[in-house]
C-alpha positions in Angstrom: -3.7 9.0 -21.8 -6.7 11.3 -22.4 -8.5 9.8 -19.3 -5.4 10.5 -17.1 -5.1 14.1 -18.5 -8.8 14.8 -17.7 -8.4 13.3 -14.2 -5.3 15.5 -13.7 -7.3 18.6 -14.7 -10.2 17.8 -12.4 -7.8 17.1 -9.5 -6.0 20.4 -10.1 -9.2 22.4 -10.3 -10.4 20.8 -7.0 -7.1 21.7 -5.3 -7.4 25.3 -6.5 -10.9 25.6 -5.1 -9.7 24.2 -1.8 -6.8 26.7 -1.7 -9.1 29.5 -2.6 -11.4 28.7 0.3 -8.5 28.3 2.7 -7.0 31.6 1.8 -10.3 33.4 2.0 -11.0 32.0 5.5 -7.5 32.6 6.7 -6.6 36.0 5.2 -9.7 37.6 3.9 -8.1 37.4 0.4 -8.2 35.0 -2.4 -6.1 33.6 -5.3 -7.9 36.1 -7.6 -7.1 39.1 -5.5 -3.4 38.0 -5.2 -3.3 37.5 -9.0 -4.3 41.2 -9.3 -1.7 42.2 -6.8 -4.3 43.2 -4.2 -3.7 42.7 -0.4 -6.5 41.3 1.8 -8.7 44.0 3.3 -9.6 42.2 6.5 -7.7 40.1 9.1 -8.7 37.8 11.8 -8.5 39.2 15.4 -6.8 36.1 16.8 -3.4 36.6 15.1 -0.4 36.6 17.4 1.0 40.0 18.3 4.6 38.8 19.0 7.0 37.5 16.3 9.0 34.4 17.0 12.1 36.5 17.7 10.3 38.5 20.3 9.4 41.6 18.3 6.0 43.0 17.8 4.0 41.6 14.9 1.9 43.7 12.5 -1.1 42.3 10.7 1.0 42.1 7.5 3.7 40.1 9.4 1.1 37.7 10.7 -0.4 37.2 7.2 3.1 36.5 5.9 3.5 33.9 8.6 0.3 32.1 7.5 1.4 32.0 3.9 4.9 30.6 4.6 5.2 26.8 4.3 6.5 24.9 7.4 10.2 24.4 7.6 11.6 20.8 8.0 12.4 21.7 11.6 8.8 22.7 12.3 7.4 19.6 10.8 9.9 17.5 12.8 8.8 19.1 16.0 5.1 18.6 15.1 5.6 15.0 14.2 7.5 14.3 17.4 4.6 15.4 19.5 2.0 13.1 17.9 1.0 9.7 19.3 1.6 7.7 16.2 4.9 6.4 14.7 4.7 8.0 11.3 5.2 11.5 9.9 4.3 12.9 6.5 6.9 13.1 3.7 7.2 16.0 1.3 6.8 13.8 -1.8 3.2 12.6 -2.3 4.5 9.5 -3.9 6.4 8.5 -0.7 3.5 9.8 1.5 5.0 9.0 4.9 8.1 7.7 6.8 8.7 7.0 10.4 9.2 9.8 12.9 12.7 11.0 12.5 15.4 10.7 15.2 13.1 8.8 17.4 12.6 5.6 19.4 9.4 3.9 18.4 7.5 0.7 19.6 6.6 -2.1 17.2 5.0 -5.1 18.9 7.4 -5.8 21.7 10.5 -4.3 20.0 12.0 -0.9 19.9 12.9 0.8 16.6 15.3 3.7 16.3 15.2 6.1 13.4 17.5 8.5 11.6 16.9 12.0 10.3 15.2 10.6 7.1 12.7 8.6 9.2 14.4 5.3 8.3 15.4 2.5 10.7 19.0 3.1 11.9 21.9 0.8 11.1 23.3 -0.4 14.4 26.9 0.2 15.2 29.5 2.9 14.3 29.5 4.7 10.9 30.9 2.5 8.2 34.1 3.1 6.4 33.9 5.5 3.4 34.7 2.7 1.0 32.2 0.2 2.4 30.0 -1.8 0.0 26.5 -0.5 0.7 23.5 -2.8 0.6 19.9 -1.6 1.1 17.0 -3.8 2.0 14.0 -2.1 0.5 10.2 -2.7 0.8 7.5 -2.6 3.4 7.1 -4.3 6.8 8.7 -7.5 5.6 11.9 -5.7 4.5 11.6 -3.5 7.6 11.7 -6.7 9.8 8.6 -5.6 11.7 8.5 -6.5 15.3 12.2 -7.3 15.9 14.9 -5.1 17.4 17.3 -3.0 15.3 20.1 -5.6 15.6 17.9 -8.5 14.6 16.7 -7.2 11.2 17.4 -8.8 7.9 19.8 -6.0 7.1 21.7 -6.3 10.5 22.0 -10.1 10.2 23.2 -9.8 6.6 25.9 -7.3 7.5 27.2 -9.5 10.3 27.2 -12.7 8.2 29.0 -11.1 5.2 31.5 -9.5 7.6 32.3 -12.7 9.4 32.7 -15.0 6.4 34.8 -12.6 4.4 37.3 -11.8 7.2 38.8 -8.5 8.4 40.9 -7.8 5.3 37.9 -7.8 2.9 36.1 -4.6 1.8 33.7 -3.5 4.6 30.0 -4.0 4.1 27.3 -1.8 5.5 23.6 -2.9 5.2 20.7 -0.5 5.6 17.0 -0.9 6.1 15.2 1.4 3.6 11.6 0.2 4.3 8.5 1.4 6.0 5.5 -0.7 7.2 2.6 -0.4 4.8 4.7 1.1 1.9 4.0 -0.1 -1.6 6.2 -0.3 -4.7 5.6 3.4 -5.6 6.6 4.7 -2.2 9.9 2.7 -2.2 10.9 3.8 -5.7 10.1 7.4 -5.0 12.1 7.4 -1.7 15.1 6.0 -3.4 14.9 8.6 -6.1 14.4 11.5 -3.6 17.2 10.5 -1.2 19.7 8.7 -3.4 22.5 11.1 -2.3 22.0 9.7 1.2 21.2 6.0 0.3 23.6 5.6 -2.7 23.6 1.8 -2.3 25.7 -0.5 -4.4 23.1 -3.3 -4.1 19.4 -3.0 -3.5 17.4 -6.0 -2.3 13.7 -5.4 -3.1 11.2 -7.6 -1.2 7.8 -7.3 -3.0 4.6 -8.7 -1.2 0.9 -8.7 -2.2 0.3 -5.5 -0.3 2.1 -3.8 -3.2 -1.2 -4.1 -5.1 -3.0 -1.8 -2.7 -3.1 2.0 -2.6 -0.7 4.3 -0.9 -2.4 5.5 2.3 -1.9 8.7 4.3 -1.8 9.8 8.0 -4.1 11.3 10.6 -3.0 14.2 12.7 -2.0 11.7 15.3 0.6 10.2 13.1 -1.3 7.0 12.6 -2.1 5.4 9.2 -5.2 6.4 7.3 -7.0 4.8 4.4 -7.3 7.6 1.9 -7.8 8.1 -1.9 -4.6 7.5 -3.8 -4.1 10.3 -6.4 -1.9 8.0 -8.5 -4.5 5.4 -9.2 -6.7 5.5 -12.3 -9.8 6.0 -10.0 -8.7 7.7 -6.8 -12.2 7.4 -5.4 -11.8 3.6 -5.3 -9.9 2.9 -2.2 -8.1 -0.4 -2.3 -6.2 -1.7 0.8 -5.3 -5.3 1.1 -4.8 -5.0 4.8 -8.3 -3.5 5.1 -9.7 -6.3 3.0 -8.1 -8.8 5.4 -9.5 -7.0 8.4 -13.0 -7.0 6.8 -12.8 -10.7 6.3 -11.6 -11.2 9.9 -14.6 -9.1 11.1 -17.1 -11.6 9.8 -19.3 -13.1 12.6 -19.3 -16.8 11.9 -22.6 -17.1 14.0 -24.3 -14.5 11.7 -22.9 -16.2 8.7 -24.2 -19.5 9.9 -21.2 -21.5 8.6 -17.5 -22.2 9.1 -15.6 -19.8 6.9 -13.6 -21.5 4.1 -12.0 -20.6 0.8 -14.8 -21.9 -1.3 -17.4 -19.9 0.6 -15.4 -16.7 0.4 -14.4 -17.0 -3.2 -10.9 -16.2 -4.6 -8.9 -13.0 -3.8 -10.1 -10.8 -6.7 -7.3 -8.2 -6.1 -4.6 -10.8 -6.7 -6.5 -12.8 -9.4 -4.9 -11.2 -12.5 -8.1 -11.9 -14.4 -9.9 -8.8 -13.1 -9.0 -5.7 -15.3 -8.3 -3.7 -12.1 -6.1 -6.5 -10.7 -4.2 -6.8 -14.0 -3.7 -3.0 -14.1 -2.3 -3.0 -10.6 0.1 -5.9 -11.4 1.3 -4.0 -14.5 1.9 -0.9 -12.3 3.7 -2.9 -9.7 6.0 -4.6 -12.3 6.7 -1.3 -14.0 7.8 0.4 -10.7 10.3 -2.5 -10.2 11.6 -2.3 -13.8 12.0 1.5 -13.4 13.9 0.9 -10.1 16.3 -1.4 -12.0 16.8 1.3 -14.6 17.4 4.0 -12.0 19.9 1.8 -10.1 21.7 0.8 -13.3 22.2 4.4 -14.3 23.9 5.0 -10.9 26.1 1.9 -11.1 24.0 -0.2 -8.7 22.4 -3.6 -8.9 18.9 -4.8 -8.0 17.9 -8.3 -6.7 14.2 -9.2 -6.2 13.8 -11.3 -3.1 10.6 -13.3 -2.6 9.8 -14.3 1.0 6.6 -16.2 0.0 5.5 -18.3 -3.0 1.9 -17.4 -4.1 0.0 -16.4 -7.1 1.2 -12.9 -6.5 4.8 -14.1 -7.0 4.1 -15.8 -10.3 1.9 -13.1 -11.8 4.5 -10.3 -10.9 7.6 -12.2 -12.0 6.0 -13.2 -15.3 5.6 -9.5 -16.1 9.1 -8.7 -14.8 10.6 -11.3 -17.2 9.2 -9.3 -20.1 10.0 -5.8 -18.8 13.4 -6.6 -17.3 14.8 -9.8 -18.8 18.1 -9.6 -17.0 16.6 -8.9 -13.5 17.6 -11.7 -11.1 15.2 -13.3 -8.5 15.8 -15.1 -5.3 13.1 -17.3 -3.8 13.2 -18.0 -0.1 10.4 -19.7 1.9 7.5 -21.4 0.2 5.3 -20.2 3.1 5.8 -19.2 6.8 4.2 -21.4 9.5 3.1 -19.7 12.8 6.0 -21.0 14.7 8.4 -18.9 12.6 6.5 -15.7 13.2 6.2 -13.3 16.1 3.3 -15.4 17.4 1.1 -12.4 18.2 1.7 -11.2 14.6 2.3 -13.0 11.3 5.6 -11.2 10.6 8.9 -13.2 10.8 10.6 -13.5 14.1 14.3 -12.8 14.7 15.4 -16.4 13.9 13.5 -16.3 10.6 15.1 -12.9 9.7 18.5 -14.5 10.4 17.7 -17.5 8.1 16.6 -15.1 5.3 19.8 -13.1 5.7 21.9 -16.3 5.5 20.2 -17.3 2.2 20.6 -13.8 0.8 24.3 -13.7 1.8 24.9 -17.1 0.1 23.2 -15.8 -3.1 25.2 -12.5 -3.2 28.5 -14.3 -2.7 27.6 -16.9 -5.4 26.7 -14.2 -7.9 30.0 -12.4 -7.2 28.2 -9.2 -6.2 30.0 -9.4 -2.9 33.7 -10.5 -2.9 34.4 -13.7 -1.0 37.4 -12.4 0.9 38.6 -15.1 3.3 35.8 -17.3 1.9 34.9 -18.8 5.2 31.7 -20.9 5.3 28.4 -19.4 6.3 26.7 -20.8 9.5 24.3 -23.7 8.9 20.7 -22.6 8.7 18.7 -24.6 11.3 16.9 -27.6 9.8 13.4 -26.4 10.6 14.0 -23.4 8.4 15.7 -25.3 5.6 12.5 -27.4 5.2 10.8 -24.2 4.2 13.3 -23.1 1.5 11.9 -23.0 -2.0 13.9 -24.3 -5.0 14.9 -21.6 -7.4 12.5 -21.4 -10.4 13.2 -21.1 -14.1 11.3 -18.5 -16.2 9.4 -21.3 -17.8 8.3 -22.6 -14.5 7.2 -19.2 -13.3 5.1 -18.6 -16.4 3.5 -22.1 -15.9 2.7 -21.4 -12.3 1.1 -18.1 -13.2 -1.1 -19.6 -15.9 -2.0 -22.6 -13.7 -2.9 -20.3 -10.8 -5.0 -18.0 -12.9 -7.0 -21.0 -14.4 -7.5 -22.6 -11.0 -8.8 -19.4 -9.4 -11.2 -18.8 -12.3 -13.0 -22.0 -11.4 -13.7 -20.8 -7.9 -15.3 -17.4 -8.7 -18.8 -17.2 -7.3 -21.9 -15.6 -8.9 -22.8 -13.9 -5.6 -21.4 -11.6 -2.9 -23.5 -11.5 0.3 -22.3 -8.7 2.5 -24.2 -10.0 5.5 -23.0 -13.6 5.6 -19.6 -12.9 4.0 -20.2 -15.2 1.0 -17.9 -14.2 -1.8 -16.3 -11.5 0.3 -12.8 -12.1 -1.2 -14.3 -11.0 -4.5 -14.4 -7.4 -3.2 -11.6 -5.5 -4.9 -12.1 -2.2 -3.0 -14.3 0.5 -1.6 -15.6 -1.0 1.7 -15.2 0.1 5.3 -14.4 -2.5 7.9 -18.1 -2.8 8.7 -18.8 -3.6 5.0 -20.5 -0.2 4.3 -19.5 1.4 1.0 -17.2 4.4 1.0 -17.2 6.2 -2.3 -16.7 4.0 -5.3 -16.9 0.2 -4.9 -15.5 -2.6 -7.2 -16.5 -6.3 -7.1 -15.9 -9.4 -9.2 -18.7 -11.8 -10.2 -19.3 -14.7 -12.5 -22.2 -14.3 -15.0 -24.5 -17.3 -14.6 -27.6 -15.4 -15.8 -28.6 -12.4 -17.9 -29.1 -9.9 -15.0 -27.3 -8.6 -12.0 -29.4 -8.4 -8.9 -28.5 -5.7 -6.4 -29.8 -5.0 -2.9 -28.5 -1.7 -1.6 -29.5 -0.3 1.8 -29.5 3.2 3.2 -27.6 4.3 6.3 -29.8 4.3 9.4 -30.4 7.7 10.8 -29.3 9.6 7.7 -32.4 10.2 5.7 -30.9 13.5 4.5 -28.6 11.5 2.2 -31.4 9.9 0.2 -32.6 9.5 -2.4 -29.1 8.7 -3.6 -28.2 8.2 -7.2 -25.7 5.4 -7.7 -24.1 4.8 -11.1 -23.5 1.2 -12.2 -20.8 -0.2 -14.5 -20.9 -3.9 -15.6 -17.8 -5.3 -17.3 -16.5 -1.7 -17.7 -19.7 -0.6 -19.5 -22.1 2.0 -18.1 -25.3 0.2 -17.1 -27.5 3.0 -15.8 -28.3 4.5 -12.4 -29.9 3.1 -9.3 -31.8 5.3 -6.9 -31.4 4.2 -3.3 -34.2 5.4 -1.0 -34.9 5.3 2.7 -35.8 3.8 5.0 -36.1 0.5 3.1 -33.4 -1.1 1.0 -33.6 -0.9 -2.8 -33.7 -4.1 -4.8 -33.1 -3.9 -8.6 -32.3 -6.1 -11.5 -29.8 -4.7 -14.1 -29.4 -6.4 -17.5 -25.9 -7.4 -18.4 -24.4 -5.7 -21.5 -23.9 -7.8 -24.6 -20.2 -8.0 -24.0 -20.7 -10.0 -20.8 -21.8 -13.5 -21.9 -22.8 -16.5 -19.8 -19.8 -17.8 -17.9 -17.9 -14.5 -18.2 -16.1 -13.2 -15.1 -16.7 -9.5 -14.9 -16.4 -6.4 -12.6 -19.3 -4.6 -11.0 -18.7 -1.0 -10.1 -20.9 1.2 -8.0 -20.4 5.0 -8.2 -22.6 7.0 -5.7 -22.8 10.6 -6.6 -22.2 11.7 -3.0 -21.4 10.4 0.5 -21.0 11.7 4.0 -18.8 11.3 7.1 -20.4 9.2 9.8 -19.0 8.2 13.2 -19.1 4.6 14.3 -17.4 3.3 17.5 -15.9 6.8 18.0 -14.2 6.6 14.6 -15.4 8.8 11.7 -15.5 7.1 8.3 -16.7 8.1 4.8 -19.9 6.2 4.0 -22.6 6.3 1.3 -24.8 3.2 1.6 -24.9 -0.4 2.8 -24.5 -3.0 0.0 -26.4 -6.1 1.1 -26.2 -8.4 -1.9 -24.8 -8.4 -5.5 -25.4 -11.5 -7.6 -25.7 -12.8 -11.1 -27.5 -16.2 -10.6 -28.8 -18.6 -13.2 -32.4 -17.9 -14.2 
């Protein structure tokens, strides 16, 4: 609690300094002068001389315009003119939605959005007494890459309407999901816009990306990897999508091997035996439990729907069993082969979205959450899809799968990460750019096979001004001193392990450079501090 309070104070002070500088540059005044009631004494000469309504603008009028926050209409207009598909949301926990009232491209499909930046529900407005169902999550719940009438929500509405007959209570199914959202974004959006969503049933589709940070946007309306103020260390940037892109960027010729699981190590972010991984699972599960509480207080129900069976599923559900014992789960596919995807993209195609909607409809009818009406049979799911369907798991089975997965993954942790060849690269938790340079803070997982951690850290070519660079080191959560990275040669050091990290222990290595810079590579600027080359804890 004290650590979070101190972090909040530091962030607030930084924000005040930024506002102070911005006001000084823009108006010639400052927060201090405003606190004393003083007006700025100078104004820039580039201010407009005409007010929006056509009248003349005085310097005081122009200064007032600068200080006024943008209206929703102004932000809508600005977002509409950008090249990307996203726009900022007022709530920092939500971060972004899609451009509102727009037609947007995703793969080969077209998505239409409403005034909230959510995907529209096809067809006429529903009846006032319709049972409202919201499909909530990120790109999987969004049905990325298929048209509006082929989403999970659209298929679900048609199926429930057809089997229940025209005399049953109408059903209206909505997509409340944004590609690249995580659990925090979804919960915050539901809370902010409940008066518009007000669903009777929420289907939440968690995926491993929920363990990553909430990103932000560039001016273009495209996604940006950025520090997440809601994480315990905002300077440690963790993006599962970026980690996958880093892995995909490995040159097999440079690595001198065929990439395989044993060479890359286990996914540290999903392992649940790294303290940071465990913390993020706890955070993920808590958001879903809070979502259930929020919905229950409003007379709504929550069903957790898994579209994949993995260690993420078991570790998350084990926590949810403790936090929300009555929360129901629905397990769909065990995995998704390429032929059931978009082909050019790993997301589900329209036929798979239809199969998922069919299984969800059957579950909702069986639970009695949706009345059966005429009780007509659902269409048969095609046999190729039924082969993928998972059995439903008991709580005991889920806990067993979680423990088994954790034990199995422990056995595969390597004592080395080689950032050149890619060895152990899945043991990176966060902090890298796609070219494997270090951003601000970096976090890695290693197995202790010896008494020392060997580190080789290289400088950025062409940036001697950044060096010597002081880099703090933590081993197993314990401060272990400072490394000074020089230039132009790389720095090689051996750091003793603290007594708490014994042989065979799996532990985290954290690098904390005291500063960094912005460097452009391939016409794209990125935050960068140094080049980690190798981190290892080998046997003597």
